[in-house]
C-alpha positions as CSV (number, residue, x, y, z in Angstrom):
1,M,104.5,80.8,125.1
2,T,102.0,83.2,125.5
3,P,99.5,84.8,123.0
4,E,100.7,88.1,122.5
5,V,104.2,86.4,122.0
6,L,102.5,84.2,119.3
7,A,101.0,87.1,117.7
8,I,103.7,89.0,117.2
9,I,105.5,86.0,115.7
10,M,102.6,85.4,113.0
11,F,102.9,89.0,112.3
12,L,106.3,89.4,111.6
13,S,106.1,86.1,109.5
14,T,103.4,87.7,107.5
15,L,105.7,90.5,106.9
16,V,108.5,88.5,106.0
17,L,106.9,86.6,103.4
18,L,104.8,89.8,102.2
19,L,108.1,91.0,101.6
20,F,109.0,88.1,99.2
21,G,106.5,88.7,96.8
22,F,103.8,86.2,98.2
23,P,100.4,86.9,97.0
24,V,98.5,88.6,100.1
25,A,95.1,86.9,100.5
26,F,97.1,83.7,100.4
27,T,99.7,84.9,102.4
28,L,97.1,86.2,105.0
29,A,95.1,83.2,104.9
30,G,98.2,81.0,105.4
31,S,99.5,82.5,108.0
32,A,96.4,82.7,110.3
33,L,95.7,78.9,109.4
34,I,99.3,77.9,110.5
35,F,99.1,79.9,113.2
36,A,96.0,79.4,114.6
37,F,97.2,75.2,114.3
38,I,100.7,76.0,116.5
39,G,98.6,77.8,118.9
40,D,95.8,75.2,119.2
41,A,99.2,72.4,119.5
42,L,100.4,75.1,122.6
43,E,96.8,75.4,124.1
44,I,96.2,79.1,123.7
45,F,94.0,78.9,121.0
46,N,91.1,76.7,120.6
47,F,90.6,76.0,117.3
48,R,86.8,75.1,117.2
49,M,86.6,79.3,117.5
50,L,87.1,79.0,113.6
51,G,83.3,77.9,113.1
52,F,82.5,81.4,114.2
53,F,84.7,82.6,110.5
54,P,81.6,81.9,108.5
55,Q,79.3,84.2,110.2
56,R,81.9,86.7,110.7
57,I,82.1,86.9,106.7
58,F,78.7,86.9,106.0
59,G,78.3,89.8,108.7
60,T,80.9,91.7,106.3
61,M,79.2,90.7,103.2
62,T,75.9,92.3,104.2
63,N,77.6,95.5,105.3
64,E,76.3,98.2,103.2
65,A,79.3,100.9,103.8
66,L,81.8,98.3,102.4
67,V,80.2,98.5,99.2
68,A,81.9,101.8,98.4
69,V,85.6,100.1,98.4
70,P,85.4,98.7,95.2
71,L,83.4,101.5,93.9
72,F,86.0,103.9,94.8
73,I,88.5,101.1,93.3
74,F,86.8,101.0,90.1
75,M,86.4,105.5,90.0
76,G,90.2,105.7,90.3
77,I,90.7,103.0,87.3
78,M,88.4,105.1,85.7
79,L,90.2,108.2,86.0
80,E,93.2,106.2,84.8
81,K,91.7,104.7,81.6
82,T,90.3,108.2,80.5
83,K,93.4,109.9,80.5
84,I,91.6,112.7,83.1
85,A,94.2,112.2,85.5
86,A,97.1,112.7,83.2
87,G,95.4,115.6,81.4
88,L,94.8,117.2,85.2
89,L,98.6,116.7,85.8
90,Q,99.5,118.2,82.2
91,S,97.6,121.6,82.6
92,I,98.1,121.9,86.3
93,G,101.7,121.6,85.4
94,E,101.5,124.5,82.8
95,L,99.6,125.9,85.0
96,F,102.2,126.5,87.9
97,G,105.2,125.5,86.0
98,S,106.7,129.0,84.7
99,T,107.8,129.5,88.8
100,K,110.5,127.9,91.0
101,G,109.0,124.8,92.3
102,G,105.9,125.0,90.1
103,L,105.6,121.7,89.1
104,G,105.9,120.3,92.5
105,I,103.2,122.5,93.7
106,G,101.0,121.0,90.9
107,V,102.0,117.4,91.5
108,V,100.7,118.4,95.3
109,I,97.5,119.6,93.9
110,V,96.6,117.3,91.2
111,G,97.5,114.6,94.3
112,M,94.6,116.1,96.7
113,L,92.1,116.0,93.8
114,L,92.9,112.3,93.2
115,A,93.4,111.6,96.3
116,A,89.5,112.5,96.6
117,S,88.9,110.8,94.0
118,T,90.4,107.5,94.6
119,G,90.3,107.4,98.2
120,I,92.9,105.0,97.8
121,V,96.5,105.6,98.9
122,G,98.3,102.9,96.7
123,A,96.6,104.1,93.5
124,T,97.3,107.9,94.1
125,V,100.9,107.1,94.7
126,V,101.3,104.5,91.8
127,T,99.0,106.8,89.2
128,M,101.1,109.7,90.2
129,G,104.8,108.0,89.9
130,M,103.6,107.1,86.4
131,L,102.2,110.3,84.9
132,S,104.2,113.3,87.2
133,L,108.0,111.2,87.8
134,P,109.3,111.5,83.8
135,S,107.9,115.0,83.7
136,M,109.8,116.4,86.7
137,M,112.9,114.5,85.7
138,K,113.0,115.9,82.1
139,A,112.6,119.5,83.8
140,G,115.4,119.0,85.8
141,Y,114.3,118.1,89.4
142,D,116.2,116.8,92.1
143,Q,115.3,113.0,92.4
144,K,114.9,113.2,95.7
145,I,112.3,116.4,96.2
146,A,110.4,114.7,93.1
147,T,109.7,111.4,94.7
148,G,109.6,113.2,98.0
149,T,106.6,115.0,96.7
150,I,104.8,112.3,95.1
151,C,104.9,110.1,98.0
152,A,104.0,112.9,100.1
153,A,101.1,113.7,97.6
154,G,100.2,110.3,97.2
155,T,99.3,110.0,101.9
156,L,96.2,112.1,100.8
157,G,94.4,109.2,100.2
158,Q,93.9,108.5,103.6
159,I,92.7,111.6,105.0
160,I,91.0,113.7,102.0
161,P,87.5,112.7,102.1
162,P,86.0,110.5,100.2
163,S,88.4,108.0,101.6
164,I,88.1,104.1,101.8
165,V,90.5,104.2,104.8
166,L,87.7,106.9,106.4
167,V,85.0,104.1,105.3
168,L,86.3,101.1,107.1
169,L,87.1,103.1,110.3
170,A,83.5,104.5,110.8
171,T,82.4,100.5,110.6
172,I,85.1,100.3,113.1
173,L,84.5,102.7,115.3
174,Q,80.7,102.1,115.2
175,G,81.2,98.8,117.0
176,A,83.0,100.3,119.4
177,N,80.8,103.1,120.0
178,E,77.8,101.0,121.0
179,E,80.2,98.7,123.1
180,A,81.4,101.8,124.7
181,A,77.7,102.9,125.4
182,M,76.8,99.8,127.0
183,L,79.1,99.9,129.4
184,V,78.0,102.9,130.9
185,G,73.9,102.3,130.1
186,N,73.4,103.9,127.6
187,L,71.2,101.5,125.0
188,D,70.5,104.1,122.1
189,P,74.0,105.6,121.4
190,E,74.6,108.8,118.6
191,P,75.4,106.6,115.4
192,V,79.0,106.8,114.4
193,T,79.2,107.1,110.7
194,A,81.5,107.8,107.3
195,I,80.0,111.4,107.2
196,D,81.2,112.4,110.4
197,L,84.3,111.1,110.1
198,F,84.7,113.3,106.7
199,A,84.0,116.4,107.8
200,G,86.5,116.0,110.9
201,A,89.1,115.0,108.7
202,I,88.8,117.8,105.9
203,L,90.2,120.5,107.3
204,P,93.7,118.4,108.6
205,G,93.5,116.9,104.9
206,L,93.8,120.4,103.7
207,M,96.1,122.2,106.1
208,L,98.3,118.9,104.8
209,V,98.2,120.2,101.5
210,V,99.3,124.1,102.0
211,L,102.0,122.7,104.2
212,F,103.0,120.8,101.6
213,I,103.3,123.7,99.0
214,I,104.6,125.7,101.3
215,F,107.5,123.8,101.9
216,I,108.0,123.3,98.1
217,F,107.9,127.0,97.6
218,F,110.9,127.6,100.4
219,Y,112.4,124.6,99.2
220,A,112.3,126.1,95.4
221,R,113.6,129.6,96.6
222,F,116.7,128.0,98.6
223,N,117.5,125.3,95.8
224,P,116.8,126.7,92.8
225,L,118.7,124.3,90.6
226,S,116.6,121.5,92.2
227,C,113.4,122.6,91.5
228,P,113.9,124.4,88.2
229,P,110.9,125.9,86.1
230,V,109.4,124.8,83.1
231,E,108.9,126.4,79.9
232,T,105.9,126.0,77.9
233,N,104.8,127.7,74.5
234,R,101.5,128.0,74.7
235,S,99.6,131.6,76.3
236,R,98.5,132.2,79.7
237,K,95.2,131.9,78.4
238,E,95.3,128.7,76.9
239,I,96.6,127.4,80.3
240,Y,93.7,128.9,82.2
241,I,91.2,127.1,80.1
242,E,92.9,123.9,79.7
243,A,93.4,123.9,83.3
244,A,89.4,124.8,84.4
245,K,88.7,121.9,82.0
246,S,91.0,119.3,83.3
247,V,89.6,120.7,86.9
248,I,86.4,120.6,86.5
249,P,85.6,116.3,86.3
250,P,87.3,115.0,89.4
251,I,86.0,118.3,91.3
252,T,82.4,117.1,89.8
253,L,83.2,113.3,90.5
254,I,84.0,114.8,94.0
255,V,80.8,116.2,94.8
256,L,78.3,113.5,93.1
257,V,80.4,111.1,95.4
258,L,79.9,113.1,98.8
259,S,76.2,114.3,98.1
260,L,75.1,110.8,97.6
261,I,76.7,109.8,101.1
262,H,74.8,112.2,103.0
263,I,71.4,111.4,100.8
């Protein structure tokens, strides 16, 4: 058996265990150790290499860029517990809800703001699902377009900065950049930072938001029964004021985070 085949089997086994609902931490660690023993028995892996593992963990723990990961999670929890996300969804939904597909467009915009605030895909999807799916079902939206809109808006957390994925990718690319520079004889390469990835990802992220909105707009025009307008008793002035109040906190949070990262 070759190392490549063993790696594929380990990956598939880990995936199956995760699908059965086993805890992620124990599944990843247990699968790695079990297949390390198997690889050592098959003489395709040296079990002594696990002795370098503590040094690698220490290097990860001392990486200052990875401090952003728990802080992003903390931001997402704060947005949920303080009801800022719920108020944002309600006000934006009322702002666009009077038109066909307006509630879906509001969900995309709220998903964009939550993605930039939390930087996590899972947290955004769960939050959007709990807050917007009942409202969309109550308004008479088709189940397919409602769930598809929520999932699509939730994935924006990967690309719209600030994003945890981009922060982690920056740390990986930094090492790859240094290795590539050494191969060509450059001993002082330009560092790859999270700011570089943020600058490169913001335009594609906004383009994705625009494409989602265009799709929902035309889908509602050709399928009006699946994306009906939402009636509201409040005046447009009240809705505008409430929407402005709801948008200010997450936008302020995004600006502060990006400013501090730049500093």
